[in-house]
C-alpha positions in Angstrom: -0.2 -0.2 -0.2 1.5 3.3 -1.1 1.9 5.9 1.9 0.5 9.9 2.0 4.6 11.0 1.0 4.9 8.7 -1.9 1.6 9.6 -3.3 2.2 13.0 -3.1 5.7 12.5 -4.1 4.0 10.8 -7.4 1.8 13.8 -7.6 4.8 16.3 -7.2 6.7 14.4 -10.5 3.7 15.2 -12.4 3.7 18.3 -14.6 2.1 19.8 -17.7 4.4 20.8 -19.8 2.9 22.9 -23.1 3.0 21.1 -26.2 6.2 22.4 -28.2 7.0 21.7 -32.0 9.2 18.8 -33.1 12.3 20.8 -33.9 12.6 22.2 -30.8 12.8 19.1 -28.9 15.6 17.9 -31.7 17.2 21.3 -31.0 17.5 20.2 -27.1 18.7 17.2 -28.2 21.4 17.8 -30.8 24.2 17.6 -28.6 23.6 14.2 -27.1 22.2 12.9 -30.6 25.9 13.8 -31.8 27.9 12.6 -28.8 26.1 9.1 -28.0 24.5 6.0 -29.7 20.8 6.0 -29.3 18.0 4.0 -28.6 14.2 5.0 -29.4 11.6 3.3 -27.3 8.6 4.0 -29.1 4.7 3.6 -27.9 2.1 2.1 -30.6 -1.4 3.2 -30.4 -1.7 7.1 -29.6 1.8 7.6 -30.8 2.8 6.2 -34.0 -1.5 5.3 -34.7 -4.4 6.2 -34.3 -6.5 5.4 -32.0 -9.5 3.1 -33.7 -12.5 1.8 -31.6 -11.8 -1.9 -32.8 -8.3 -2.5 -32.1 -7.8 -4.6 -34.9 -8.5 -1.8 -37.3 -5.8 0.2 -36.4 -3.1 1.0 -38.3 0.5 2.8 -38.7 1.1 4.8 -42.1 3.5 3.5 -44.5 4.9 7.0 -44.5 5.8 6.3 -40.4 7.0 2.7 -41.1 9.2 3.7 -43.9 10.7 6.5 -41.6 11.5 3.9 -38.9 13.0 1.4 -41.6 15.4 4.7 -42.5 15.8 5.8 -38.9 17.4 1.9 -37.6 20.1 2.5 -40.3 21.1 5.3 -37.5 19.7 4.2 -33.9 18.5 1.3 -32.3 14.6 0.8 -32.2 12.0 -0.8 -29.7 8.6 -0.8 -29.8 7.0 -1.0 -26.8 3.3 -1.5 -26.6 0.1 -2.7 -24.3 -0.5 -5.1 -28.0 0.9 -8.7 -28.1 3.6 -9.2 -30.0 1.6 -11.1 -32.4 -0.8 -7.8 -32.9 2.1 -5.7 -33.2 4.0 -7.6 -35.7 1.1 -7.5 -38.2 0.9 -3.3 -37.8 4.2 -3.2 -38.8 4.1 -5.9 -41.8 6.6 -6.9 -43.4 9.2 -5.9 -40.9 10.3 -7.4 -38.1 11.7 -5.2 -35.3 12.2 -5.4 -31.7 9.0 -5.2 -29.8 8.0 -5.2 -26.2 4.6 -6.4 -25.7 1.3 -6.8 -23.8 3.1 -3.9 -21.5 6.5 -5.4 -21.3 5.6 -9.1 -20.6 7.0 -10.3 -23.7 10.2 -9.2 -25.7 11.2 -10.1 -29.0 14.4 -8.6 -29.5 16.8 -9.3 -32.4 13.7 -12.3 -33.3 14.4 -13.6 -30.0 11.5 -14.4 -28.1 11.5 -14.3 -24.1 8.9 -13.7 -21.5 9.8 -10.7 -19.3 7.0 -12.2 -16.5 5.9 -15.5 -15.7 2.3 -15.9 -16.4 0.4 -18.2 -14.4 -1.9 -20.2 -17.0 -4.1 -21.6 -14.7 -5.1 -18.8 -13.4 -5.6 -16.5 -16.7 -8.0 -19.3 -18.2 -10.2 -19.0 -15.1 -9.9 -15.4 -15.2 -10.8 -15.5 -19.0 -14.5 -17.8 -17.9 -14.9 -15.4 -15.0 -15.6 -12.4 -17.6 -17.2 -13.9 -20.0 -19.8 -14.7 -17.5 -20.0 -11.3 -16.1 -20.1 -9.5 -19.1 -23.3 -10.8 -20.7 -24.9 -8.0 -19.0 -22.5 -5.9 -20.8 -23.1 -6.1 -24.1 -22.0 -2.6 -25.0 -18.4 -3.9 -24.0 -16.0 -4.6 -26.1 -14.3 -7.2 -24.5 -10.1 -8.1 -26.4 -8.4 -11.2 -24.7 -5.1 -11.0 -25.6 -2.2 -13.6 -25.2 -1.3 -12.8 -21.6 -4.1 -10.3 -20.7 -7.8 -9.0 -21.1 -8.9 -5.4 -21.9 -12.3 -4.0 -21.2 -12.5 -1.2 -24.0 -15.2 1.2 -23.4 -14.3 3.8 -25.8 -17.6 3.9 -28.0 -19.3 4.1 -24.5 -17.8 6.5 -22.3 -20.3 6.3 -19.9 -19.6 2.9 -19.1 -16.1 3.8 -17.6 -17.4 3.1 -13.7 -19.0 -0.1 -14.1 -16.6 -1.2 -16.2 -14.0 -0.2 -13.3 -15.9 -2.1 -10.9 -16.2 -4.9 -12.8 -12.1 -5.0 -13.2 -11.7 -4.5 -9.3 -13.9 -7.5 -9.0 -11.9 -9.6 -10.8 -8.9 -8.6 -9.2 -10.2 -9.6 -6.0 -10.7 -13.1 -7.2 -7.7 -13.4 -9.3 -4.6 -11.6 -7.3 -1.8 -12.7 -9.1 -3.3 -10.2 -12.0 -3.1 -6.2 -11.9 -5.2 -3.3 -13.3 -3.9 -0.9 -15.8 -6.2 2.0 -16.8 -5.7 3.4 -20.3 -7.6 5.6 -22.5 -11.5 4.2 -22.4 -9.7 0.8 -21.3 -8.8 -1.4 -18.1 -6.6 -3.9 -18.6 -5.9 -7.0 -16.6 -2.4 -8.0 -16.6 0.0 -10.2 -15.0 1.3 -8.1 -11.8 5.3 -7.1 -12.7 4.3 -6.3 -16.4 5.1 -2.8 -17.0 6.4 -0.6 -19.8 9.1 1.2 -17.2 10.6 -2.5 -16.3 10.9 -3.6 -19.7 13.2 -0.7 -20.6 15.5 -1.4 -18.1 15.7 -4.7 -18.6 16.0 -4.2 -22.1 18.7 -1.9 -21.4 21.0 -3.6 -19.3 20.4 -7.1 -20.8 21.0 -6.1 -24.2 24.1 -3.9 -22.6 22.5 -0.3 -24.4 24.1 1.7 -21.0 26.1 4.0 -22.9 23.0 4.7 -25.4 21.3 7.9 -24.7 17.5 6.5 -24.4 14.2 8.2 -25.9 10.9 7.1 -24.9 7.7 8.6 -26.5 4.5 7.4 -25.6 0.9 8.7 -24.9 -0.7 6.8 -22.4 -1.2 6.1 -18.3 0.5 2.8 -18.9 3.6 4.6 -20.9 4.3 7.1 -17.4 6.3 3.9 -15.9 8.6 4.2 -18.8 8.9 7.7 -18.4 10.0 7.5 -15.3 12.8 5.2 -15.7 14.1 7.2 -19.0 14.0 10.4 -16.8 16.2 8.5 -14.1 18.4 7.9 -17.0 18.4 11.3 -18.1 17.3 10.4 -21.2 14.5 11.7 -23.3 11.0 11.2 -22.2 8.3 12.5 -24.7 4.3 12.6 -24.1 1.5 12.6 -27.0 -1.4 14.2 -26.4 -2.8 15.8 -22.9 -2.9 15.1 -19.3 -0.2 15.0 -16.4 2.7 13.3 -17.0 6.1 12.6 -15.8 7.8 13.4 -19.6 9.5 16.4 -19.8 8.6 17.4 -23.6 5.2 16.9 -25.2 3.6 17.0 -28.7 0.1 17.3 -29.6 -0.7 14.2 -31.5 0.0 11.3 -33.9 1.3 13.6 -36.8 3.5 15.5 -35.1 5.3 12.2 -33.6 5.8 11.4 -37.3 7.1 14.9 -38.0 9.9 14.5 -35.1 11.3 11.1 -36.7 11.2 12.8 -39.9 12.8 15.6 -38.7 15.4 13.1 -36.6 15.9 10.8 -39.6 17.1 14.4 -41.7 19.5 15.4 -38.7 20.9 11.8 -38.5 21.5 11.9 -42.2 23.1 15.5 -42.3 25.4 14.0 -39.5 26.5 10.8 -41.2 27.3 13.1 -44.4 29.1 15.8 -42.3 31.4 12.6 -41.1 32.0 11.4 -44.5 32.8 14.5 -46.0 35.6 15.0 -42.8 36.9 11.7 -43.4 37.2 12.3 -47.1 39.1 15.5 -46.3 41.7 13.6 -44.0 42.5 10.6 -46.1 42.9 13.2 -49.3 44.7 15.8 -47.7 48.1 16.4 -48.9 50.5 16.3 -46.1 
């Protein structure tokens, strides 16, 4: 149980940075970009993909995918998402990029699949049955059964929020190996210990990325754990959209994220070209 002081510390850590243009953030980052290798952690829904009432109908624009493809010539990329790895891979097809899925429960890194948190399979099956029985009276609720979690979406019917929250809390009382994550018009039941911050920290440590400059862009409450870790590592945290946040910067919407990524790519290209020109001058100089 959290203490009043811990709650106050959490509240004090939340800020409301104003929206800022992509190039203004990148101007502040140039010195870090030029002097470090970079690892970019990137949320999907609400960050590089617009929200859709049906998650199965969400898309990532081809232009964004192509920018991310080019960016990986210069930096490391890890998608960090509440979606399962299988769902995320459909969104980025035909690419096979690094993905921390299911809120940090599973990881596909350099095509190697691992679980970062153990799942109680028996309890998960019982939880699914419990929700199916309880949701007979919630016909307007969109239930998304994932590989390791269950999301209760009420985006199309926001007035159901309190009822869905009560349902989710009832599930937690019966299935204590799970915890509740609140998002944009969704409550999700996930195995305890799965969160994006822990996933980012494990990736950095396990894959020896400590000397990389970390950037994380996300939009939802579930991304706050990631922002906290990035801030501790003295990296760059960027929140997309409104709401209090631990992130140090804020972009307005998905199209601004795409603009940020495109400009980031141009900076990296220009840096590479400058390095090549200096190398050319050095190797062809007359002594």
